[in-house]
Kinemage of the C-alpha trace (Angstrom):
@kinemage 1
@onewidth
@group {chain A} dominant
@subgroup {mainchain}
@vectorlist {calphas} color= white
{ca met a 1} P 114.000 51.751 56.789
{ca ile a 2} L 114.094 49.398 59.773
{ca leu a 3} L 117.632 48.474 60.807
{ca his a 4} L 118.393 45.367 62.799
{ca leu a 5} L 121.520 45.309 64.935
{ca gln a 6} L 123.431 42.085 64.354
{ca ser a 7} L 126.447 40.243 65.685
{ca val a 8} L 128.779 38.783 63.087
{ca pro a 9} L 131.707 36.369 63.469
{ca pro a 10} L 135.223 37.850 63.613
{ca arg a 11} L 136.080 36.359 60.201
{ca asn a 12} L 133.710 38.882 58.612
{ca gly a 13} L 136.354 41.501 59.296
{ca leu a 14} L 138.428 39.915 56.538
{ca leu a 15} L 135.388 39.973 54.232
{ca trp a 16} L 135.078 43.729 54.765
{ca val a 17} L 138.651 44.190 53.605
{ca arg a 18} L 138.118 41.892 50.637
{ca his a 19} L 134.901 43.620 49.571
{ca gly a 20} L 136.470 47.066 49.884
{ca leu a 21} L 139.262 46.000 47.543
{ca lys a 22} L 136.806 44.441 45.090
{ca val a 23} L 134.662 47.571 44.952
{ca leu a 24} L 137.813 49.583 44.229
{ca gln a 25} L 138.694 47.072 41.519
{ca arg a 26} L 135.405 47.775 39.751
{ca lys a 27} L 135.739 51.564 39.539
{ca pro a 28} L 139.331 52.437 40.510
{ca ile a 29} L 139.627 55.715 38.613
{ca ala a 30} L 136.302 57.095 39.825
{ca leu a 31} L 136.816 56.097 43.454
{ca ile a 32} L 140.454 57.171 43.759
{ca gly a 33} L 139.460 60.363 41.941
{ca leu a 34} L 136.892 61.054 44.664
{ca phe a 35} L 139.527 60.576 47.339
{ca ala a 36} L 141.994 62.795 45.474
{ca met a 37} L 139.288 65.460 45.209
{ca phe a 38} L 138.697 65.263 48.951
{ca leu a 39} L 142.445 65.656 49.612
{ca leu a 40} L 142.683 68.630 47.252
{ca val a 41} L 139.713 70.456 48.761
{ca ser a 42} L 140.967 69.693 52.279
{ca ser a 43} L 144.413 71.075 51.440
{ca leu a 44} L 142.913 74.267 50.032
{ca leu a 45} L 140.627 74.724 53.039
{ca gln a 46} L 143.484 74.282 55.483
{ca leu a 47} L 145.169 77.301 53.933
{ca ile a 48} L 142.530 79.299 55.800
{ca pro a 49} L 143.789 79.533 59.402
{ca leu a 50} L 141.596 77.771 61.981
{ca leu a 51} L 138.335 78.105 60.047
{ca gly a 52} L 139.489 75.886 57.189
{ca gln a 53} L 140.763 73.201 59.544
{ca leu a 54} L 137.504 73.328 61.486
{ca val a 55} L 135.472 72.883 58.287
{ca val a 56} L 137.561 69.849 57.320
{ca leu a 57} L 137.022 68.249 60.733
{ca cys a 58} L 133.270 68.879 60.555
{ca ala a 59} L 133.111 67.314 57.086
{ca leu a 60} L 134.909 64.055 57.919
{ca pro a 61} L 131.808 62.080 59.063
{ca met a 62} L 129.965 63.037 55.859
{ca val a 63} L 133.017 62.100 53.783
{ca ser a 64} L 132.892 58.571 55.203
{ca leu a 65} L 129.177 58.433 54.352
{ca ala a 66} L 129.936 59.719 50.843
{ca phe a 67} L 132.207 56.725 50.239
{ca met a 68} L 129.503 54.397 51.549
{ca leu a 69} L 127.138 55.936 48.994
{ca ala a 70} L 129.812 55.581 46.312
{ca ser a 71} L 130.274 51.885 47.159
{ca his a 72} L 126.510 51.410 47.014
{ca gln a 73} L 126.440 52.980 43.539
{ca val a 74} L 129.307 50.810 42.326
{ca leu a 75} L 127.406 47.699 43.446
{ca gln a 76} L 124.494 48.927 41.338
{ca ser a 77} L 126.823 49.187 38.333
{ca his a 78} L 126.835 52.989 38.440
{ca thr a 79} L 129.874 55.249 38.344
{ca pro a 80} L 130.019 57.479 41.425
{ca thr a 81} L 130.652 61.180 40.939
{ca ala a 82} L 131.425 64.122 43.184
{ca ala a 83} L 127.676 64.394 43.806
{ca val a 84} L 128.043 61.774 46.564
{ca phe a 85} L 129.627 64.411 48.800
{ca ala a 86} L 126.429 66.477 48.673
{ca gln a 87} L 123.938 63.616 48.952
{ca pro a 88} L 124.074 63.405 52.785
{ca leu a 89} L 122.570 66.913 52.863
{ca gln a 90} L 119.889 66.344 50.220
{ca leu a 91} L 117.331 64.279 52.110
{ca thr a 92} L 114.943 65.686 54.697
{ca arg a 93} L 115.675 68.845 56.665
{ca glu a 94} L 115.851 66.814 59.882
{ca arg a 95} L 118.543 64.534 58.503
{ca arg a 96} L 120.490 67.443 57.043
{ca val a 97} L 120.503 69.216 60.403
{ca ala a 98} L 121.481 65.975 62.147
{ca gln a 99} L 124.436 65.456 59.784
{ca leu a 100} L 125.653 69.012 60.388
{ca gln a 101} L 125.291 68.587 64.143
{ca leu a 102} L 127.178 65.304 63.975
{ca gly a 103} L 130.010 66.957 62.057
{ca ala a 104} L 130.227 69.788 64.575
{ca leu a 105} L 130.254 67.312 67.455
{ca tyr a 106} L 133.034 65.325 65.772
{ca ala a 107} L 135.132 68.466 65.353
{ca val a 108} L 134.635 69.445 69.005
{ca ser a 109} L 135.487 65.891 70.141
{ca thr a 110} L 138.660 65.823 68.043
{ca ile a 111} L 139.827 69.187 69.348
{ca ala a 112} L 139.072 68.088 72.908
{ca val a 113} L 141.138 64.922 72.387
{ca ile a 114} L 144.064 66.961 71.071
{ca phe a 115} L 144.047 69.244 74.110
{ca leu a 116} L 143.557 66.328 76.512
{ca ala a 117} L 146.494 64.405 75.041
{ca his a 118} L 148.621 67.565 75.130
{ca trp a 119} L 147.751 68.025 78.798
{ca leu a 120} L 148.404 64.388 79.736
{ca asp a 121} L 151.847 64.232 78.144
{ca gly a 122} L 152.746 67.725 79.323
{ca gly a 123} L 153.265 68.936 75.758
{ca ala a 124} L 156.126 66.460 75.274
{ca leu a 125} L 155.103 65.479 71.740
{ca thr a 126} L 154.841 69.114 70.683
{ca arg a 127} L 158.334 69.807 72.018
{ca val a 128} L 159.763 66.782 70.204
{ca val a 129} L 158.154 67.858 66.924
{ca glu a 130} L 159.593 71.355 67.350
{ca gln a 131} L 163.019 69.853 68.043
{ca val a 132} L 162.840 67.767 64.879
{ca ala a 133} L 161.822 70.816 62.848
{ca thr a 134} L 164.605 72.955 64.326
{ca ala a 135} L 167.217 70.253 63.825
{ca gly a 136} L 166.055 69.788 60.251
{ca glu a 137} L 166.502 73.487 59.514
{ca lys a 138} L 170.044 73.312 60.888
{ca ser a 139} L 170.746 70.012 59.073
{ca asp a 140} L 171.920 68.385 62.301
{ca pro a 141} L 171.509 64.599 61.924
{ca lys a 142} L 172.474 63.914 65.552
{ca ala a 143} L 169.878 66.330 66.875
{ca ile a 144} L 167.227 64.781 64.610
{ca glu a 145} L 168.170 61.276 65.756
{ca ala a 146} L 168.041 62.316 69.413
{ca ala a 147} L 164.615 63.895 68.948
{ca met a 148} L 163.258 60.905 67.018
{ca thr a 149} L 164.397 58.464 69.713
{ca asp a 150} L 162.874 60.513 72.531
{ca pro a 151} L 160.421 58.229 74.424
{ca ser a 152} L 157.977 61.148 74.559
{ca leu a 153} L 157.515 60.850 70.804
{ca thr a 154} L 156.303 57.247 70.991
{ca ser a 155} L 154.147 57.748 74.065
{ca gly a 156} L 152.631 60.950 72.680
{ca ile a 157} L 151.727 59.326 69.369
{ca ala a 158} L 150.320 56.239 71.111
{ca leu a 159} L 148.198 58.402 73.385
{ca arg a 160} L 146.713 60.325 70.493
{ca leu a 161} L 146.056 57.172 68.474
{ca leu a 162} L 144.252 55.641 71.454
{ca phe a 163} L 142.021 58.669 71.967
{ca thr a 164} L 141.345 58.995 68.246
{ca gly a 165} L 140.344 55.327 68.093
{ca leu a 166} L 138.002 55.747 71.052
{ca ile a 167} L 136.142 58.731 69.606
{ca ser a 168} L 135.865 57.017 66.205
{ca ile a 169} L 133.681 54.257 67.701
{ca pro a 170} L 130.486 56.303 68.223
{ca phe a 171} L 131.011 58.129 64.928
{ca trp a 172} L 131.807 55.009 62.862
{ca his a 173} L 128.257 54.211 61.724
{ca ala a 174} L 126.508 57.362 62.926
{ca pro a 175} L 126.388 59.188 59.545
{ca ala a 176} L 124.902 56.101 57.844
{ca leu a 177} L 122.405 55.583 60.666
{ca ile a 178} L 121.206 59.151 60.191
{ca his a 179} L 121.137 58.914 56.402
{ca trp a 180} L 119.597 55.480 55.906
{ca gly a 181} L 117.941 55.018 59.271
{ca gly a 182} L 116.698 58.513 60.043
{ca gln a 183} L 118.062 58.357 63.585
{ca gly a 184} L 118.826 61.415 65.664
{ca val a 185} L 122.383 62.364 66.563
{ca leu a 186} L 122.440 60.886 70.055
{ca gln a 187} L 120.626 57.710 69.009
{ca ala a 188} L 122.999 57.265 66.065
{ca leu a 189} L 126.048 57.686 68.302
{ca phe a 190} L 124.663 55.148 70.777
{ca ser a 191} L 123.692 52.659 68.048
{ca ser a 192} L 127.102 52.981 66.399
{ca thr a 193} L 128.881 52.327 69.695
{ca leu a 194} L 126.682 49.298 70.320
{ca gly a 195} L 127.270 47.986 66.789
{ca val a 196} L 131.047 48.298 67.049
{ca trp a 197} L 131.114 46.757 70.537
{ca arg a 198} L 129.005 43.752 69.556
{ca asn a 199} L 131.251 43.109 66.566
{ca lys a 200} L 134.565 44.105 68.127
{ca gly a 201} L 136.188 40.846 67.021
{ca ala a 202} L 135.414 41.541 63.366
{ca phe a 203} L 136.577 45.154 63.688
{ca ala a 204} L 139.810 44.079 65.385
{ca leu a 205} L 140.550 41.533 62.667
{ca ser a 206} L 139.686 44.041 59.961
{ca gly a 207} L 142.016 46.618 61.507
{ca leu a 208} L 144.867 44.128 61.720
{ca ala a 209} L 144.265 43.114 58.104
{ca trp a 210} L 144.404 46.714 56.881
{ca val a 211} L 147.583 47.401 58.865
{ca gly a 212} L 149.184 44.194 57.602
{ca leu a 213} L 148.141 44.889 54.018
{ca thr a 214} L 149.500 48.430 54.159
{ca phe a 215} L 152.855 47.485 55.674
{ca gly a 216} L 153.161 44.370 53.518
{ca thr a 217} L 152.530 46.095 50.192
{ca thr a 218} L 154.741 49.028 51.176
{ca leu a 219} L 157.568 46.679 52.127
{ca val a 220} L 157.279 44.653 48.928
{ca leu a 221} L 157.161 47.758 46.749
{ca thr a 222} L 160.159 49.248 48.564
{ca ile a 223} L 162.244 46.081 48.212
{ca val a 224} L 161.372 45.666 44.528
{ca gly a 225} L 162.072 49.337 43.862
{ca leu a 226} L 165.496 49.126 45.495
{ca leu a 227} L 166.366 45.896 43.671
{ca val a 228} L 165.574 47.336 40.245
{ca gly a 229} L 167.308 50.631 41.009
{ca leu a 230} L 164.201 52.803 41.386
{ca gly a 231} L 164.908 53.965 44.926
{ca asn a 232} L 164.591 57.629 43.955
{ca leu a 233} L 161.133 56.999 42.538
{ca leu a 234} L 159.779 55.220 45.602
{ca pro a 235} L 157.963 58.281 47.013
{ca tyr a 236} L 156.126 58.634 43.695
{ca leu a 237} L 155.147 54.954 43.809
{ca leu a 238} L 154.158 54.825 47.476
{ca val a 239} L 151.814 57.822 47.283
{ca pro a 240} L 149.400 56.259 44.740
{ca leu a 241} L 149.594 52.962 46.650
{ca gly a 242} L 148.600 54.743 49.846
{ca met a 243} L 145.757 56.532 48.073
{ca ala a 244} L 144.447 53.275 46.626
{ca leu a 245} L 144.512 51.447 49.964
{ca thr a 246} L 142.926 54.366 51.800
{ca thr a 247} L 140.166 54.533 49.184
{ca ala a 248} L 139.559 50.796 49.532
{ca phe a 249} L 139.334 51.234 53.300
{ca tyr a 250} L 136.704 53.949 52.918
{ca cys a 251} L 134.791 51.710 50.514
{ca ser a 252} L 134.848 48.895 53.072
{ca leu a 253} L 132.948 51.088 55.554
{ca tyr a 254} L 129.781 50.326 53.591
{ca phe a 255} L 130.146 46.622 54.325
{ca thr a 256} L 130.783 47.168 58.020
{ca phe a 257} L 127.481 49.020 58.121
{ca ile a 258} L 125.320 46.515 56.242
{ca asp a 259} L 126.884 43.658 58.193
{ca cys a 260} L 126.282 45.221 61.612
{ca phe a 261} L 122.867 46.723 60.988
{ca met a 262} L 121.185 45.146 57.982
{ca phe a 263} L 122.319 41.812 56.612
{ca gly a 264} L 125.478 39.773 56.257
{ca ala a 265} L 127.817 40.836 53.499
{ca pro a 266} L 128.091 38.222 50.740
{ca arg a 267} L 131.034 35.867 50.922
{ca asp a 268} L 132.073 36.877 47.449
{ca leu a 269} L 131.373 39.911 45.304
{ca pro a 270} L 130.630 39.000 41.670
{ca leu a 271} L 132.537 41.217 39.302
{ca asp a 272} L 129.736 41.548 36.749
{ca thr a 273} L 126.547 41.751 38.792
{ca pro a 274} L 125.548 43.959 41.721
{ca ala a 275} L 125.542 42.572 45.240
{ca ala a 276} L 122.209 41.216 46.343
{ca ala a 277} L 119.691 43.409 48.136
{ca pro a 278} L 121.629 46.624 48.721
{ca pro a 279} L 119.824 49.186 50.865
{ca pro a 280} L 117.894 51.925 49.050
{ca gln a 281} L 119.651 55.246 48.859
{ca asp a 282} L 116.625 57.349 49.750
{ca pro a 283} L 114.622 55.549 52.451
{ca pro a 284} L 111.004 56.631 52.734
{ca ala a 285} L 110.724 56.920 56.499
{ca pro a 286} L 112.803 56.998 59.692
{ca thr a 287} L 113.827 53.753 61.270
{ca asp a 288} L 112.644 52.249 64.495
{ca pro a 289} L 115.217 52.437 67.326
{ca val a 290} L 118.051 49.967 67.012
């Protein structure tokens, strides 16, 4: 499949959010079930010291691709199943190896970012977290408050968020570029970086929309829960809300890809018919360079 790198207006970032929510609306149980399955498997793997956490990190790029495949299936009026998690490894041997290499590179990059941030802040965030944990064990509210208001906590978190955001740019579209475009690892990383940079306005607006939607819905649900006397149940209400919004975000990744590399996402998603001209799931040949 030949992919064409495109520049889209910033307002398309809002369309990505809208389309992600609409895809979730079509198959909410199936899609949220996929995300819940990912969380469950991740939790079980992380019980294995070091190795389990490393496997989870390596799998994250393919998980994002799995949700792109799931969104594609929903648009074709199919119900996605857990098989989407294996599909990135079921094409050619070259693409399977490239996906595994990409996952390993993502894990190494994430670990490097963690150590770099720890070195830059002198381990301040780690110390603050340990202080909070120790104060919590002793039930000392003043110690917890002092630890939570430590400037090192804010700066440490901000530093890690910045680095995480930077390394996400080359990996954002890379799994899809390998899967649908047949690109190699380095070419996919370069193409993804170029795609995000050319459409940085749309990505910025999309990010702000997701943050606003998350905080807005959480605030509304919290206020309503407190007004009707369901304050104790709020954690049980906020968890499914968070899962739904996170699933919708993962579904929206599909539209960022087709907008940046294939064709503009439709202005509206019909609820009864598939979106026009979705990309084939199993492309016959590698793409030309983007």
